C-alpha positions as CSV (number, residue, x, y, z in Angstrom):
1,M,11.1,0.4,-27.2
2,Q,9.6,-2.1,-24.8
3,K,6.8,-1.0,-22.5
4,R,7.6,-1.0,-18.8
5,I,5.5,-2.8,-16.3
6,L,5.8,-2.5,-12.5
7,V,4.7,-5.6,-10.6
8,V,3.8,-5.1,-7.0
9,D,3.4,-8.1,-4.7
10,D,4.6,-8.9,-1.2
11,D,5.2,-12.6,-2.2
12,T,8.6,-13.1,-3.8
13,M,7.5,-16.2,-5.7
14,N,4.6,-14.3,-7.3
15,L,7.0,-11.6,-8.3
16,K,9.5,-14.0,-9.9
17,R,6.7,-16.0,-11.6
18,T,5.1,-12.8,-13.1
19,R,8.5,-11.5,-14.3
20,M,9.3,-14.9,-16.0
21,I,6.0,-14.7,-17.9
22,L,6.5,-11.0,-19.0
23,K,10.2,-10.6,-19.4
24,D,10.4,-11.7,-23.0
25,Y,7.9,-9.0,-24.0
26,Y,8.2,-6.2,-21.6
27,D,10.7,-4.3,-19.3
28,V,9.7,-5.5,-15.9
29,L,10.3,-3.7,-12.6
30,L,9.5,-5.3,-9.2
31,A,8.3,-3.9,-5.9
32,E,7.6,-5.9,-2.7
33,S,5.4,-3.3,-1.1
34,G,3.1,-0.4,-1.8
35,A,5.6,2.0,-0.4
36,E,8.4,0.7,-2.6
37,A,6.1,0.9,-5.6
38,L,5.4,4.6,-4.9
39,E,9.1,5.3,-4.6
40,K,9.8,3.6,-7.9
41,L,7.0,5.6,-9.6
42,K,8.6,8.8,-8.6
43,K,11.8,7.8,-10.4
44,E,10.7,5.6,-13.3
45,K,8.4,5.9,-16.2
46,V,6.0,3.0,-16.1
47,D,3.3,2.1,-18.7
48,L,1.3,-0.3,-16.6
49,I,1.1,-1.6,-13.0
50,L,0.2,-5.1,-11.8
51,L,-0.8,-4.5,-8.2
52,D,-1.6,-7.1,-5.6
53,I,-4.6,-6.2,-3.4
54,A,-3.6,-8.1,-0.2
55,M,-0.3,-6.8,1.2
56,P,0.8,-5.9,4.7
57,K,1.2,-2.3,5.9
58,M,-0.2,-0.7,2.7
59,N,-2.5,-2.8,0.7
60,G,-3.1,-2.4,-3.1
61,I,-6.2,-0.3,-2.7
62,E,-4.3,2.1,-0.4
63,T,-1.4,2.2,-2.7
64,F,-3.7,3.0,-5.6
65,E,-5.3,5.8,-3.6
66,C,-1.9,7.3,-2.9
67,M,-1.1,7.1,-6.6
68,K,-4.2,9.1,-7.4
69,E,-3.5,11.7,-4.6
70,N,0.0,12.2,-6.1
71,H,-1.4,12.4,-9.7
72,L,0.5,9.3,-10.8
73,E,-1.8,8.3,-13.6
74,V,-0.7,4.9,-14.7
75,P,-3.2,2.1,-15.7
76,V,-3.5,-0.5,-13.0
77,I,-4.5,-4.2,-13.2
78,F,-5.2,-5.5,-9.8
79,L,-4.1,-9.1,-8.9
80,T,-6.1,-10.7,-6.2
81,A,-6.0,-14.1,-4.5
82,S,-9.1,-13.2,-2.6
83,G,-12.5,-14.0,-3.8
84,Y,-13.8,-10.9,-2.2
85,E,-15.8,-9.1,-4.8
86,D,-15.9,-6.0,-2.7
87,D,-12.1,-5.6,-3.1
88,V,-12.5,-5.9,-6.9
89,R,-15.5,-3.5,-7.0
90,S,-13.5,-1.0,-4.9
91,A,-10.5,-1.3,-7.3
92,I,-12.7,-0.8,-10.4
93,R,-14.5,2.2,-8.7
94,L,-11.2,3.8,-8.1
95,G,-10.3,3.5,-11.7
96,A,-8.4,0.2,-12.2
97,V,-8.5,-0.9,-15.8
98,N,-8.9,-4.6,-15.0
99,Y,-8.2,-7.3,-12.5
100,L,-6.9,-10.9,-12.6
101,K,-7.5,-13.6,-10.0
102,K,-4.5,-15.5,-8.7
103,P,-3.3,-18.0,-9.5
104,F,-3.6,-17.0,-13.2
105,Y,-2.6,-18.7,-16.4
106,P,0.4,-17.1,-18.2
107,R,-1.6,-16.7,-21.4
108,E,-4.4,-14.8,-19.5
109,L,-1.9,-12.4,-17.9
110,L,-0.3,-11.7,-21.3
111,K,-3.7,-11.2,-22.9
112,R,-4.8,-8.7,-20.3
113,V,-1.5,-6.8,-20.3
114,A,-1.5,-6.6,-24.1
115,K,-5.1,-5.3,-24.1
116,E,-4.3,-2.5,-21.7
117,L,-1.2,-1.5,-23.6
118,D,-3.2,-1.6,-26.9
119,E,-1.2,-4.4,-28.3
120,G,-3.8,-7.1,-28.4
């Protein structure tokens, strides 16, 4: 059975691009906000989350904190377009398993995902 990945990003093009890269290998769910991601996590079993840091209303760090508060223990790889190392450090401190700077190469995304899902 394919592993399921939830991709969370407020940019529709980023969601489509990430799904195109992953869809041949994984079952991919999409969410355009932190709130939508939290709702999907209540209903769906997910093996890994790719979570954008910079999103309006509820950013990726806040979304991750809500996941922790609700005991939603799913590995998270943060996606960040920002060069802000503080964001990345905050994410790792909270327990993110990895991060990837956008724009990323498809091969790099697949490698990080496989590593976290013990397939690499």
